[in-house]
N, C-alpha and C positions, 0 to 999 in steps of 0.2 A: 776446852773444859778439861779438868783436870780427871784422872781416872778414878771410877767408883769402883771399889772392892767388896762391897757388901750392900744388902737390902738396907741396913740400917743408916748407912752414908747417904744412899739415894733419899731415904724418909727425911734425913737431916737438910740435904740440899733442896728438896721440894719445900720444904716448911721456910727455909730461907727464901725461897721465890714467893710464897705466900705473904709473907712478912712485908715484902716489898711491894708486891701486887696491892694489898691492902692499902698501904701508905699512899701509892699513886692515885688509888680510887678515892681516898679521902680528899686527895687535892681536886679531884675530877668533878665529884658528884654536887658540890655547891653551885659551880656553873650550869651542869645539866639541869639543875632545879630552878635556876634563873632564866633558863632558855625556855622551859616548858612553858605551854599557855594553859593548859588544863590544870585547874588547882588540884585535882585528884592525883595526876603525874607529878606536879611539884611536891605534894605531901609524900608520896611514894618515895622520892628519890632522898627528901630530907630525913624520911624514917629510916631509909637504909644508910645514912651515912652516920647516923647513931650507932647502928648495927655494926657497920664497917670498922668504926673504931675498936668495938669489941672483939670484932673479927681478927685485927692485927693484934690486940692483946693476948688473944687466946693462942694466936700461932706462935707470939713470941714466949709464952707462958709453956707451950708446949716444948720447944727447944731447951728452955730450962729444965723441964722435968727429965729430958734425956741427957742432960748435963751439957747441953751447947748453948751457945748465945747467937744472936744474930749477924751475920757476917757482912751486912751492907752490900748484897748481890743484887744487881737490877734485874728485874723479871721483865724479859725482853717481850714476852707474849702479852702481858698487860700493857706494856708501852706501846705495842702495835696496835692492840685492839682501842687504845683510848687515842691515839693519832687518828685512826679511822673514824671515831667518834667527833673528834675537833673538825675533820674534813666534813663530815654529815652536817655538823651544826652551822658551818661557814657556807652551805650550800643551799640553803632555803630560808625563805622569810618566816617570823613567828605565824604559827597556825597549826592546823591539824596535821598537814603533811610533815613540818618539823616536829611535832610529838612522836608521830609514827617513827620518823628517823631516829630520834633520841631513844625510843623503846627497841628498836633493832639494835642499836649501838650498845645498850644498856643490858639486853638479853644475851648478846654476843659474850659480853663480860661475865654475865652469870652462868652461863653453860660451861665457860672455861674454868670457873671457880667451882662449880659443881662437880666437875670432872676430876679436878684436882684434889679437892677436899676429900671426894668418895675415895679416892686412890689412895692418899695419905693415911686415911682413917682405917682402910682396910690393911696397908702395911703394919700400921701399929697394933692392929688386932692380931696378925699372924706372927709379928716379933713379941707377942705377951706384954705390949705396953697398953695394958687397958685403961690406965688413967689417961693418957694420951689420947686414945682411941675415943675415948667418952668426951673428951674435950672438943675434937674435932667433929665428932658426931652432931653437937649442939650447932656449930657454924654451918655444917652441911645442910641442916633442917631449916636453918635462917635464909641460906641461900635459895633453897627449894622454893621457899614461901615468898622470897622475893620476885623470882622469877614467875610463879605463878601468878601474883599480884600484877606484875606487868602485863601479862597475856590478858588477864581480865579487864584492865583498862583499855587496852588495845582493842579486843573484841567487842567490849562495851559501847565504846563511843569513837574512839580515835579513827580507827580504820575506815569506819562508815563515812564520818565527816570528811577524812581525807580524799575518799573517792568522790563524795558530791563536790569538793572544790574543784577536781579535775573537771567533772562533768559540767560545772558552771563555768570554768575557763575554758573548756570545749566550745560550750554554747556560746560564748562572748566571741571567739574567733570564728566561728561559722556565720553569726550576724555580721561580724565586721567584713568577712568576705563577700556576703550577699549585698551590704551596703555599698562596698566598692565597685562590685558588678552592676548594680542599679544605677549608680552615678555614672559609670561608664557608658551605659547603655543611654542615659539621659542626654548625656554630652554628645554622643554619636547622633541622637535623633535631631538635637538641635543644629549641629554642625552640618550635616548631611543635606538637609533641604536647602540651608543657605548655600552651599556650594552648588547643589542642583540649580538653584536660581540663577547664581552667577554664571554657571556655564551655559544657561540658556540665553541669557542676555549676550555673552560672548559669541553664541551660535548664531543668533539673530543678527547681531552686527556684522558678522562675516558674510552672511546671507544678503544682507542691505548692500554692502560694497561691492559684492559680486554682481548684482543686478545693475548697480550703477556702471561698473565698468563695461559690462555688456550693452548698455544702452549708449553710451558713448562711441563705441564700435559701430 
């Protein structure tokens, strides 16, 4: 990493990160919307996609207002968060559990963006770049609203339904175990009497042969 000699340089660096972060998110959100099961969650992802396009434009505009331009730097933090989201999407079948996991991934992204936008807005304020600060404050407000909406969806239906899915799955596993135990008991009751009868016949045969042997003597 190149040395940073001033708060202004750090602000420019963070804005470059944000431009790339938003571009990565623009690519990721359509797939997240496609993977979601609940209509409300699909709509939230699609709505935030439109907002994210504006966020990328604002971050680019903020750089221009500072006399800078986007440097094409990759935001490794966003890259890592989205890779984790991809892993979550591939780990579950469609349903409430996957919706809960998608919300987890999305809120991690939102919290990263909220922290970063809050920081760069403050930097712009203390540097006297009030126009830049105002622009970034708009995005910060929308990121917080998106995070709040995801929480409402999770707490409204998704988390409870995901828990119900688990209890249903657990009940099916218990029923399966009970059936296996019952079947094993039935087999044992069927086989054991037959074995006992065979044993009795063999024992009776041995006693008969023994009596015949004594009679000959």
